[in-house]
Chimera marker file (.cmm) of the C-alpha trace (Angstrom):
<marker_set name="trace">
<marker id="1" x="-61.376" y="74.759" z="32.863" r="1" g="1" b="0" radius="0.5"/>
<marker id="2" x="-59.571" y="73.578" z="35.909" r="1" g="1" b="0" radius="0.5"/>
<marker id="3" x="-56.681" y="71.841" z="34.172" r="1" g="1" b="0" radius="0.5"/>
<marker id="4" x="-56.133" y="69.192" z="36.837" r="1" g="1" b="0" radius="0.5"/>
<marker id="5" x="-52.688" y="67.666" z="36.419" r="1" g="1" b="0" radius="0.5"/>
<marker id="6" x="-51.551" y="70.348" z="33.990" r="1" g="1" b="0" radius="0.5"/>
<marker id="7" x="-49.088" y="73.117" z="34.854" r="1" g="1" b="0" radius="0.5"/>
<marker id="8" x="-50.562" y="76.631" z="34.767" r="1" g="1" b="0" radius="0.5"/>
<marker id="9" x="-49.011" y="77.299" z="31.371" r="1" g="1" b="0" radius="0.5"/>
<marker id="10" x="-50.416" y="74.006" z="30.035" r="1" g="1" b="0" radius="0.5"/>
<marker id="11" x="-54.116" y="74.647" z="30.669" r="1" g="1" b="0" radius="0.5"/>
<marker id="12" x="-56.455" y="75.332" z="27.753" r="1" g="1" b="0" radius="0.5"/>
<marker id="13" x="-56.961" y="78.994" z="28.791" r="1" g="1" b="0" radius="0.5"/>
<marker id="14" x="-53.173" y="79.518" z="28.940" r="1" g="1" b="0" radius="0.5"/>
<marker id="15" x="-52.707" y="77.895" z="25.533" r="1" g="1" b="0" radius="0.5"/>
<marker id="16" x="-55.528" y="80.031" z="24.104" r="1" g="1" b="0" radius="0.5"/>
<marker id="17" x="-53.798" y="83.135" z="25.445" r="1" g="1" b="0" radius="0.5"/>
<marker id="18" x="-50.426" y="82.172" z="23.974" r="1" g="1" b="0" radius="0.5"/>
<marker id="19" x="-51.945" y="81.415" z="20.549" r="1" g="1" b="0" radius="0.5"/>
<marker id="20" x="-54.334" y="84.394" z="20.376" r="1" g="1" b="0" radius="0.5"/>
<marker id="21" x="-52.205" y="86.996" z="22.150" r="1" g="1" b="0" radius="0.5"/>
<marker id="22" x="-55.252" y="87.914" z="24.213" r="1" g="1" b="0" radius="0.5"/>
<marker id="23" x="-55.224" y="87.854" z="28.023" r="1" g="1" b="0" radius="0.5"/>
<marker id="24" x="-57.014" y="84.865" z="29.480" r="1" g="1" b="0" radius="0.5"/>
<marker id="25" x="-58.483" y="84.348" z="32.933" r="1" g="1" b="0" radius="0.5"/>
<marker id="26" x="-59.350" y="80.849" z="34.039" r="1" g="1" b="0" radius="0.5"/>
<marker id="27" x="-62.588" y="81.038" z="36.047" r="1" g="1" b="0" radius="0.5"/>
<marker id="28" x="-63.190" y="77.283" z="36.085" r="1" g="1" b="0" radius="0.5"/>
<marker id="29" x="-63.688" y="75.193" z="39.200" r="1" g="1" b="0" radius="0.5"/>
<marker id="30" x="-62.803" y="71.551" z="39.710" r="1" g="1" b="0" radius="0.5"/>
<marker id="31" x="-65.779" y="69.239" z="39.340" r="1" g="1" b="0" radius="0.5"/>
<marker id="32" x="-68.232" y="71.868" z="38.048" r="1" g="1" b="0" radius="0.5"/>
<marker id="33" x="-70.871" y="70.692" z="35.615" r="1" g="1" b="0" radius="0.5"/>
<marker id="34" x="-72.253" y="72.946" z="32.871" r="1" g="1" b="0" radius="0.5"/>
<marker id="35" x="-75.112" y="74.299" z="35.010" r="1" g="1" b="0" radius="0.5"/>
<marker id="36" x="-72.664" y="75.310" z="37.733" r="1" g="1" b="0" radius="0.5"/>
<marker id="37" x="-70.422" y="76.954" z="35.140" r="1" g="1" b="0" radius="0.5"/>
<marker id="38" x="-73.309" y="79.032" z="33.804" r="1" g="1" b="0" radius="0.5"/>
<marker id="39" x="-74.313" y="79.975" z="37.367" r="1" g="1" b="0" radius="0.5"/>
<marker id="40" x="-70.719" y="81.063" z="38.059" r="1" g="1" b="0" radius="0.5"/>
<marker id="41" x="-70.722" y="83.205" z="34.915" r="1" g="1" b="0" radius="0.5"/>
<marker id="42" x="-73.990" y="84.872" z="35.939" r="1" g="1" b="0" radius="0.5"/>
<marker id="43" x="-72.582" y="85.539" z="39.419" r="1" g="1" b="0" radius="0.5"/>
<marker id="44" x="-69.342" y="87.005" z="38.050" r="1" g="1" b="0" radius="0.5"/>
<marker id="45" x="-71.269" y="89.300" z="35.705" r="1" g="1" b="0" radius="0.5"/>
<marker id="46" x="-73.579" y="90.355" z="38.548" r="1" g="1" b="0" radius="0.5"/>
<marker id="47" x="-70.474" y="91.219" z="40.593" r="1" g="1" b="0" radius="0.5"/>
<marker id="48" x="-69.344" y="93.558" z="37.816" r="1" g="1" b="0" radius="0.5"/>
<marker id="49" x="-66.682" y="91.468" z="36.063" r="1" g="1" b="0" radius="0.5"/>
<marker id="50" x="-66.117" y="92.663" z="32.503" r="1" g="1" b="0" radius="0.5"/>
<marker id="51" x="-65.614" y="90.027" z="29.815" r="1" g="1" b="0" radius="0.5"/>
<marker id="52" x="-65.176" y="90.385" z="26.077" r="1" g="1" b="0" radius="0.5"/>
<marker id="53" x="-65.153" y="86.680" z="25.251" r="1" g="1" b="0" radius="0.5"/>
<marker id="54" x="-66.375" y="83.714" z="27.293" r="1" g="1" b="0" radius="0.5"/>
<marker id="55" x="-65.404" y="80.156" z="26.361" r="1" g="1" b="0" radius="0.5"/>
<marker id="56" x="-66.864" y="77.070" z="28.000" r="1" g="1" b="0" radius="0.5"/>
<marker id="57" x="-65.448" y="73.579" z="27.672" r="1" g="1" b="0" radius="0.5"/>
<marker id="58" x="-68.044" y="71.430" z="29.407" r="1" g="1" b="0" radius="0.5"/>
<marker id="59" x="-69.477" y="67.972" z="29.279" r="1" g="1" b="0" radius="0.5"/>
<marker id="60" x="-67.211" y="65.497" z="31.024" r="1" g="1" b="0" radius="0.5"/>
<marker id="61" x="-68.534" y="66.217" z="34.518" r="1" g="1" b="0" radius="0.5"/>
<marker id="62" x="-72.108" y="66.315" z="33.222" r="1" g="1" b="0" radius="0.5"/>
<marker id="63" x="-71.769" y="62.791" z="31.863" r="1" g="1" b="0" radius="0.5"/>
<marker id="64" x="-70.081" y="61.480" z="35.001" r="1" g="1" b="0" radius="0.5"/>
<marker id="65" x="-72.668" y="62.859" z="37.394" r="1" g="1" b="0" radius="0.5"/>
<marker id="66" x="-75.902" y="63.095" z="35.459" r="1" g="1" b="0" radius="0.5"/>
<marker id="67" x="-76.058" y="60.754" z="32.461" r="1" g="1" b="0" radius="0.5"/>
<marker id="68" x="-76.881" y="57.562" z="34.281" r="1" g="1" b="0" radius="0.5"/>
<marker id="69" x="-79.818" y="55.234" z="33.684" r="1" g="1" b="0" radius="0.5"/>
<marker id="70" x="-80.872" y="55.204" z="37.358" r="1" g="1" b="0" radius="0.5"/>
<marker id="71" x="-81.267" y="59.001" z="37.536" r="1" g="1" b="0" radius="0.5"/>
<marker id="72" x="-84.265" y="61.163" z="36.747" r="1" g="1" b="0" radius="0.5"/>
<marker id="73" x="-83.914" y="64.379" z="34.740" r="1" g="1" b="0" radius="0.5"/>
<marker id="74" x="-81.844" y="66.992" z="36.632" r="1" g="1" b="0" radius="0.5"/>
<marker id="75" x="-80.725" y="64.497" z="39.274" r="1" g="1" b="0" radius="0.5"/>
<marker id="76" x="-77.114" y="64.055" z="40.280" r="1" g="1" b="0" radius="0.5"/>
<marker id="77" x="-75.126" y="60.933" z="41.113" r="1" g="1" b="0" radius="0.5"/>
<marker id="78" x="-75.183" y="61.987" z="44.787" r="1" g="1" b="0" radius="0.5"/>
<marker id="79" x="-78.963" y="62.632" z="44.945" r="1" g="1" b="0" radius="0.5"/>
<marker id="80" x="-79.797" y="59.524" z="46.973" r="1" g="1" b="0" radius="0.5"/>
<marker id="81" x="-76.926" y="60.073" z="49.391" r="1" g="1" b="0" radius="0.5"/>
<marker id="82" x="-77.977" y="63.664" z="50.039" r="1" g="1" b="0" radius="0.5"/>
<marker id="83" x="-81.656" y="62.735" z="50.317" r="1" g="1" b="0" radius="0.5"/>
<marker id="84" x="-80.825" y="60.071" z="52.915" r="1" g="1" b="0" radius="0.5"/>
<marker id="85" x="-78.596" y="62.424" z="54.917" r="1" g="1" b="0" radius="0.5"/>
<marker id="86" x="-81.257" y="65.131" z="54.922" r="1" g="1" b="0" radius="0.5"/>
<marker id="87" x="-83.873" y="62.637" z="56.127" r="1" g="1" b="0" radius="0.5"/>
<marker id="88" x="-81.495" y="61.448" z="58.853" r="1" g="1" b="0" radius="0.5"/>
<marker id="89" x="-80.896" y="65.056" z="59.916" r="1" g="1" b="0" radius="0.5"/>
<marker id="90" x="-77.179" y="65.182" z="59.161" r="1" g="1" b="0" radius="0.5"/>
<marker id="91" x="-75.141" y="66.074" z="56.105" r="1" g="1" b="0" radius="0.5"/>
<marker id="92" x="-71.881" y="64.504" z="57.252" r="1" g="1" b="0" radius="0.5"/>
<marker id="93" x="-72.608" y="63.101" z="60.680" r="1" g="1" b="0" radius="0.5"/>
<marker id="94" x="-71.414" y="66.134" z="62.603" r="1" g="1" b="0" radius="0.5"/>
<marker id="95" x="-73.299" y="69.057" z="61.047" r="1" g="1" b="0" radius="0.5"/>
<marker id="96" x="-76.989" y="69.215" z="61.934" r="1" g="1" b="0" radius="0.5"/>
<marker id="97" x="-79.300" y="69.467" z="58.957" r="1" g="1" b="0" radius="0.5"/>
<marker id="98" x="-82.941" y="70.427" z="59.457" r="1" g="1" b="0" radius="0.5"/>
<marker id="99" x="-85.526" y="69.231" z="56.992" r="1" g="1" b="0" radius="0.5"/>
<marker id="100" x="-88.341" y="71.740" z="56.532" r="1" g="1" b="0" radius="0.5"/>
<marker id="101" x="-91.651" y="70.359" z="55.309" r="1" g="1" b="0" radius="0.5"/>
<link id1="1" id2="2" r="1" g="1" b="0" radius="0.2"/>
<link id1="2" id2="3" r="1" g="1" b="0" radius="0.2"/>
<link id1="3" id2="4" r="1" g="1" b="0" radius="0.2"/>
<link id1="4" id2="5" r="1" g="1" b="0" radius="0.2"/>
<link id1="5" id2="6" r="1" g="1" b="0" radius="0.2"/>
<link id1="6" id2="7" r="1" g="1" b="0" radius="0.2"/>
<link id1="7" id2="8" r="1" g="1" b="0" radius="0.2"/>
<link id1="8" id2="9" r="1" g="1" b="0" radius="0.2"/>
<link id1="9" id2="10" r="1" g="1" b="0" radius="0.2"/>
<link id1="10" id2="11" r="1" g="1" b="0" radius="0.2"/>
<link id1="11" id2="12" r="1" g="1" b="0" radius="0.2"/>
<link id1="12" id2="13" r="1" g="1" b="0" radius="0.2"/>
<link id1="13" id2="14" r="1" g="1" b="0" radius="0.2"/>
<link id1="14" id2="15" r="1" g="1" b="0" radius="0.2"/>
<link id1="15" id2="16" r="1" g="1" b="0" radius="0.2"/>
<link id1="16" id2="17" r="1" g="1" b="0" radius="0.2"/>
<link id1="17" id2="18" r="1" g="1" b="0" radius="0.2"/>
<link id1="18" id2="19" r="1" g="1" b="0" radius="0.2"/>
<link id1="19" id2="20" r="1" g="1" b="0" radius="0.2"/>
<link id1="20" id2="21" r="1" g="1" b="0" radius="0.2"/>
<link id1="21" id2="22" r="1" g="1" b="0" radius="0.2"/>
<link id1="22" id2="23" r="1" g="1" b="0" radius="0.2"/>
<link id1="23" id2="24" r="1" g="1" b="0" radius="0.2"/>
<link id1="24" id2="25" r="1" g="1" b="0" radius="0.2"/>
<link id1="25" id2="26" r="1" g="1" b="0" radius="0.2"/>
<link id1="26" id2="27" r="1" g="1" b="0" radius="0.2"/>
<link id1="27" id2="28" r="1" g="1" b="0" radius="0.2"/>
<link id1="28" id2="29" r="1" g="1" b="0" radius="0.2"/>
<link id1="29" id2="30" r="1" g="1" b="0" radius="0.2"/>
<link id1="30" id2="31" r="1" g="1" b="0" radius="0.2"/>
<link id1="31" id2="32" r="1" g="1" b="0" radius="0.2"/>
<link id1="32" id2="33" r="1" g="1" b="0" radius="0.2"/>
<link id1="33" id2="34" r="1" g="1" b="0" radius="0.2"/>
<link id1="34" id2="35" r="1" g="1" b="0" radius="0.2"/>
<link id1="35" id2="36" r="1" g="1" b="0" radius="0.2"/>
<link id1="36" id2="37" r="1" g="1" b="0" radius="0.2"/>
<link id1="37" id2="38" r="1" g="1" b="0" radius="0.2"/>
<link id1="38" id2="39" r="1" g="1" b="0" radius="0.2"/>
<link id1="39" id2="40" r="1" g="1" b="0" radius="0.2"/>
<link id1="40" id2="41" r="1" g="1" b="0" radius="0.2"/>
<link id1="41" id2="42" r="1" g="1" b="0" radius="0.2"/>
<link id1="42" id2="43" r="1" g="1" b="0" radius="0.2"/>
<link id1="43" id2="44" r="1" g="1" b="0" radius="0.2"/>
<link id1="44" id2="45" r="1" g="1" b="0" radius="0.2"/>
<link id1="45" id2="46" r="1" g="1" b="0" radius="0.2"/>
<link id1="46" id2="47" r="1" g="1" b="0" radius="0.2"/>
<link id1="47" id2="48" r="1" g="1" b="0" radius="0.2"/>
<link id1="48" id2="49" r="1" g="1" b="0" radius="0.2"/>
<link id1="49" id2="50" r="1" g="1" b="0" radius="0.2"/>
<link id1="50" id2="51" r="1" g="1" b="0" radius="0.2"/>
<link id1="51" id2="52" r="1" g="1" b="0" radius="0.2"/>
<link id1="52" id2="53" r="1" g="1" b="0" radius="0.2"/>
<link id1="53" id2="54" r="1" g="1" b="0" radius="0.2"/>
<link id1="54" id2="55" r="1" g="1" b="0" radius="0.2"/>
<link id1="55" id2="56" r="1" g="1" b="0" radius="0.2"/>
<link id1="56" id2="57" r="1" g="1" b="0" radius="0.2"/>
<link id1="57" id2="58" r="1" g="1" b="0" radius="0.2"/>
<link id1="58" id2="59" r="1" g="1" b="0" radius="0.2"/>
<link id1="59" id2="60" r="1" g="1" b="0" radius="0.2"/>
<link id1="60" id2="61" r="1" g="1" b="0" radius="0.2"/>
<link id1="61" id2="62" r="1" g="1" b="0" radius="0.2"/>
<link id1="62" id2="63" r="1" g="1" b="0" radius="0.2"/>
<link id1="63" id2="64" r="1" g="1" b="0" radius="0.2"/>
<link id1="64" id2="65" r="1" g="1" b="0" radius="0.2"/>
<link id1="65" id2="66" r="1" g="1" b="0" radius="0.2"/>
<link id1="66" id2="67" r="1" g="1" b="0" radius="0.2"/>
<link id1="67" id2="68" r="1" g="1" b="0" radius="0.2"/>
<link id1="68" id2="69" r="1" g="1" b="0" radius="0.2"/>
<link id1="69" id2="70" r="1" g="1" b="0" radius="0.2"/>
<link id1="70" id2="71" r="1" g="1" b="0" radius="0.2"/>
<link id1="71" id2="72" r="1" g="1" b="0" radius="0.2"/>
<link id1="72" id2="73" r="1" g="1" b="0" radius="0.2"/>
<link id1="73" id2="74" r="1" g="1" b="0" radius="0.2"/>
<link id1="74" id2="75" r="1" g="1" b="0" radius="0.2"/>
<link id1="75" id2="76" r="1" g="1" b="0" radius="0.2"/>
<link id1="76" id2="77" r="1" g="1" b="0" radius="0.2"/>
<link id1="77" id2="78" r="1" g="1" b="0" radius="0.2"/>
<link id1="78" id2="79" r="1" g="1" b="0" radius="0.2"/>
<link id1="79" id2="80" r="1" g="1" b="0" radius="0.2"/>
<link id1="80" id2="81" r="1" g="1" b="0" radius="0.2"/>
<link id1="81" id2="82" r="1" g="1" b="0" radius="0.2"/>
<link id1="82" id2="83" r="1" g="1" b="0" radius="0.2"/>
<link id1="83" id2="84" r="1" g="1" b="0" radius="0.2"/>
<link id1="84" id2="85" r="1" g="1" b="0" radius="0.2"/>
<link id1="85" id2="86" r="1" g="1" b="0" radius="0.2"/>
<link id1="86" id2="87" r="1" g="1" b="0" radius="0.2"/>
<link id1="87" id2="88" r="1" g="1" b="0" radius="0.2"/>
<link id1="88" id2="89" r="1" g="1" b="0" radius="0.2"/>
<link id1="89" id2="90" r="1" g="1" b="0" radius="0.2"/>
<link id1="90" id2="91" r="1" g="1" b="0" radius="0.2"/>
<link id1="91" id2="92" r="1" g="1" b="0" radius="0.2"/>
<link id1="92" id2="93" r="1" g="1" b="0" radius="0.2"/>
<link id1="93" id2="94" r="1" g="1" b="0" radius="0.2"/>
<link id1="94" id2="95" r="1" g="1" b="0" radius="0.2"/>
<link id1="95" id2="96" r="1" g="1" b="0" radius="0.2"/>
<link id1="96" id2="97" r="1" g="1" b="0" radius="0.2"/>
<link id1="97" id2="98" r="1" g="1" b="0" radius="0.2"/>
<link id1="98" id2="99" r="1" g="1" b="0" radius="0.2"/>
<link id1="99" id2="100" r="1" g="1" b="0" radius="0.2"/>
<link id1="100" id2="101" r="1" g="1" b="0" radius="0.2"/>
</marker_set>
């Protein structure tokens, strides 16, 4: 839970910690959707992080990037842009991108 616009002590993890008395570590990233959050959790566990409780608060970014009538299942709002850039051989105009077929 990134907490964009909120002070550190005003984020949901900080409020949870103050109410529960338990330490809280905010492992969220700005703009992550639920699949990215799960992947981050798996990576943190694989790196040896110990966690007693894990709380996710997801959904807003999923709706904004994936729940659109023009998208297929598992597509993202930037799918067409990325597909076009890959076909053109450049991700941002200055970094070469090689399409392997």
